[in-house]
TITI-957064 format. One record per atom (N, C-alpha, C): x, y, z. Coordinates in steps of 0.001 Angstrom, whole numbers, plus 500000, padded with zeros to 6 digits. Example, Ala and Ser with C-alpha at 12.3 -4.5 7.8 and 13.67 -1.06 7.14 Angstrom:
2
513190494310507800
512300495500507800
513200496700507800
512850497750507080
513670498940507140
512900500030507870
% end
This chain:
168
290949121566706168
290031121722706897
290294120778707818
289322121193709204
289371120611710353
288077119640710253
288800118198710979
288215117326711047
286587117210711354
285731116898711105
284306117065711437
283153118157711074
283926118948710334
283180120188709648
283040119968708354
282125120490707665
281688120510706602
281594121633705714
282298121442704215
282722122718703997
280951123244703183
281008124491703396
279682125062702696
279824125536701135
279211124851700517
279153125544698887
278619126352698642
279079126962697723
278679128493697539
277834128266696080
276395128417695756
275880128292694654
276604129145693382
276630128841692198
277059130040691404
276126131310691099
276865132277691011
275686133524691018
274322133116689881
273526133802690272
272200133585689423
271699132649689754
272093131312690088
271394130064690095
270980129769691732
270193129994692422
269982129148693788
269396127429693629
269497126886694978
269270125436694769
267773125599694708
266786126450695250
265545126368694902
265508126628693425
265864127399692710
265434128005691501
265631126627690389
266867125816690806
266885124501690190
266123123740690162
265573123519691560
264771122556691972
263578122409691493
262907123975691380
261775124456690546
261930124420688991
262910124174688798
263383123941686794
263261122486687039
263483121542687543
263916120425687573
262179119712687710
261343120609688397
260023119977688634
259004120409687567
259511121342686923
258810122041685671
258730121401684657
260130120572684429
260372119582683344
259631118114683531
260001118016684725
259376116391685038
258076116737684802
257194117482685066
255900117643684733
255367117993683504
256390118509682490
255974118682681484
255940117322680419
257437116789681003
257549115042680243
256608114551680812
255827114337682010
254659113439682666
253490113891681520
253247114948681322
252104115560680387
252148114981679243
253144114927678290
253936114873677304
253073113436676491
253292112332677271
252559111105676937
250903111189676612
250500112330677797
248800112365677951
248299112440676545
249031113962676026
248619114328674529
248166113515673596
249193112369673704
248899111199672684
247578110511672943
247141110675674292
245803109878674224
244669110677674344
244629111903673678
243604112793673310
243234113093674714
243700113216675917
242838113899676785
243764115260676947
244354115728676381
244888117401676355
244418117742675153
244210117079673996
243937117664672878
243139117148671790
243216117582670369
242432116865669226
243119115378668915
242937114672668333
243328113609667704
244506113706666531
245919113266666876
246945113415666052
247124112580664639
246277111685664864
246575110605663653
245299110521662694
245359110735661687
244568111422660447
244066109683660029
242843109967659432
242075108722659269
242787108005658286
243016106817658075
243514106103657545
243335106229655954
243741106576654823
243584106874653205
243118105073652873
241688104800652470
241499103474651430
242446103016650538
242550101825650651
243910101505649470
243418101371648427
244559101992647485
244533102665646276
244160101280645281
244418100030645670
243640099008645238
242238098694645341
241441099466646113
240291098792646705
239035099213645131
239148100057644760
238172100470643158
238330099162642109
239672098423642388
240068097084641148
239541096082642221
238991096010643392
238543094923644064
236852095119643981
236548096386644079
235136096707644240
234512096064642437
235286096889641583
235463096834639991
235397095004639551
236207094355640181
236279092695640218
234975092034640636
234711092628641602
233202092154642153
232333092149641209
231721093705641023
230810094197640393
230558093303638484
232229092899638497
232104092445636942
232047090636636903
232396090310638425
231827088736638466
230212088930638472
229315089509639356
228146089502639398
227616090116637766
228249090863636807
227708091324635806
227847089772634791
228631089207634721
228865087650633836
227864086947634719
227674086738635776
226849085383636268
225119086067635980
225031087434635995
223430087538635832
223704087427634109
224317087517633332
224269087365631994
224312085578631501
225263085142632349
224893083742632121
223700083306632321
223277083671633532
221790083137634152
220876083656632708
220866084833632384
219855085497631452
219816084613629867
221390084384629721
221625083532628507
222462082205628745
221443081242629107
222116079858629366
223041079304627849
222768079762626938
223403079501625864
224878080111625705
224760081302626516
226294081672626771
227262081296628228
226450080560629036
226748080265630252
227866079800630170
228399078758629280
229701077972628952
230942078613629242
230894080051628249
231693081054627697
231577082174629057
230796082370629999
230697083344630778
230806083100631981
230509081986632424
230664081468634137
232257081228633977
233280080681633457
234305080998633714
235130082292633988
234447083295633053
234843084566633180
234720085192634677
233346084681634846
232973085032636462
233672084614637355
234184083780637611
235073082980638230
236217083425638521
236697083927637397
238325084791637382
238023085688638296
236898086320637845
236842087804638612
236590087554640060
235862086604640616
235911086228641750
237501086226642147
237823085129641750
239134084678641851
240262086403642554
240150086998641319
240794088168641377
240580089044642363
239045089164642910
238380090037643642
239314089346645265
239188087887645360
239734087307646493
241167087270646624
241794087344645690
243352087826645976
243664089609646352
242834090145645531
242900091630645690
242251091893647248
241590091202648018
241102091428649320
242742090978650281
243052089806649642
243956089411650726
245190090237650636
245564090908649509
246602091448649367
246253093238650436
245113093844650079
244789094712650674
244459094640652077
244013093249652739
243811093144654054
242767093183654572
241838092761653558
240219093161653953
239538091792653554
238414091622654177
237563090619653946
236570090989652823
236550089892651800
236175090220650393
234354090244651405
233440091062650708
231944091135650978
231213089848650958
230090089305651589
230015088182651506
228884088091650218
228068089573650035
227503089493648806
228120090760647813
227636090116646621
228304090929645262
227362092051645112
228404093133645163
227252094658644372
226826094171642986
225431094757642724
224547094335642052
225507095481640666
225144094738639683
225826095505638154
224578096662637704
225076097797636870
224010098931636981
223147098095635751
221889097763635877
221624097211634862
221189095655634563
219656095154634570
220098093969634006
220253093599632656
220505092441633019
221513091934630965
220076092300629978
220681092513628741
219819092909627653
219091091368627617
218192091250626575
217447090045626321
218005089962625088
218924090523624318
219783090289623211
220817089959623296
221571088447623093
222699087875623628
223668088763622935
223424089609622125
224949090193621094
224892091421621682
223784092151622399
223645093503623302
224785093190624629
224206092226625011
224761091557626476
226311091177626191
226373090607625041
228098090280625293
228610091991624793
228239092572623807
228397094342623705
228983095315625176
227799095052625956
227922095637627137
228679094707628171
229304093576628098
230104092696628890
231751093426628247
231732093435626914
233037093657625974
233326095460626943
232292096325626934
232495097687627104
233250097701628693
232293096654629215
232778096963631184
234142096269630801
234596095471630420
235490094263630458
236834095442629836
236391096165629096
237519097055628211
238101098034629505
236694098672630063
237228099295631075
237631099154632599
237606098035632384
238404097099633514
239452096777633485
239609096562632347
241088096221631696
242131097463631608
241407098879630982
242001100286631358
242463100389632824
241747100130633758
241575100372634810
242905099508635877
242683098511635692
244127097350635845
245440097714635153
245694098190634295
246233098743633348
247107100170634326
246440100729634439
246608102235635345
247217101708636950
246309100804637378
246936100754638994
247833099889639080
248305099391637788
249635098009637522
250525099378637212
250495100442636599
251707101626636224
252257101987637400
250834102370638601
251329103280639489
251522102291640789
251765101215640270
251436100267641768
253019100109642342
253140099994643859
254516099183644239
255076097863643634
256115097820643785
256771096848642973
256239095121643634
255737094890644783
255444093802645258
253842093632645139
253097094706644666
251883094813644254
251629094761642624
252879094883641638
252927095013640346
252490093277639739
253003092523640293
252635091265639662
251330090984639405
250713090936640861
248926090734640958
248024091398639864
248442092508640158
247797093845639154
247828093433637504
249277093463637146
249742092834635971
248910091914635423
248614090826636206
247993089697635953
246846090009635637
245785090735636446
244426090841636346
244578091669635006
245411092829635099
244988093288633615
244897092546632371
246284091585632458
246264090691631452
244836089413631143
244420089294632339
243709088196632357
242252089318631569
242110090169632240
241151091065631344
240732091431629934
242256091163629484
242555091311627884
242319089954627239
242505089060628070
242045087882627435
240321087326627092
239889087856628428
238713088000628678
237482088601627526
238090089891626972
237907090431625620
238143089664624649
238950089165624428
238992088166623312
238151087086623647
237689086399624457
236920085600624815
235569085860624457
235243087265624639
233523087872624242
233472088245622836
234976087678621861
234480088128620160
233413087143619815
% end
């Protein structure tokens, strides 16, 4: 070729420079719109709501049991020495479960279902029934818990079993 002259390129058959520019522009436009879809500008929310933690029922139950024991100790002062430490253990369990789950424990505890009986034996029978159900729930939660959660849940199940012995 002679000096000063530029060689003219001939596009490949079926592809023009204009067509390639259009395709590139469409690709760029599509790439720019993709992040907007995640911001909910172009559609619905892609993230499903977070499921409640499977240990949350155990936390709620620990708080309910703590309240039931405290109410029973208040209603039957002669049982307070036996029941107050168990109420405190349930509060400690609730605190550790809340820490593990990553929630703040409620400032007020849920009210147990019904006031304690005026009969101390009936009150102890009710607490044994609640504690047995709580132990069974803790055992089931321990069996299905991931390895890093099993020690805490297992110790709660064991504590609930000892609470049953203290209520005899």
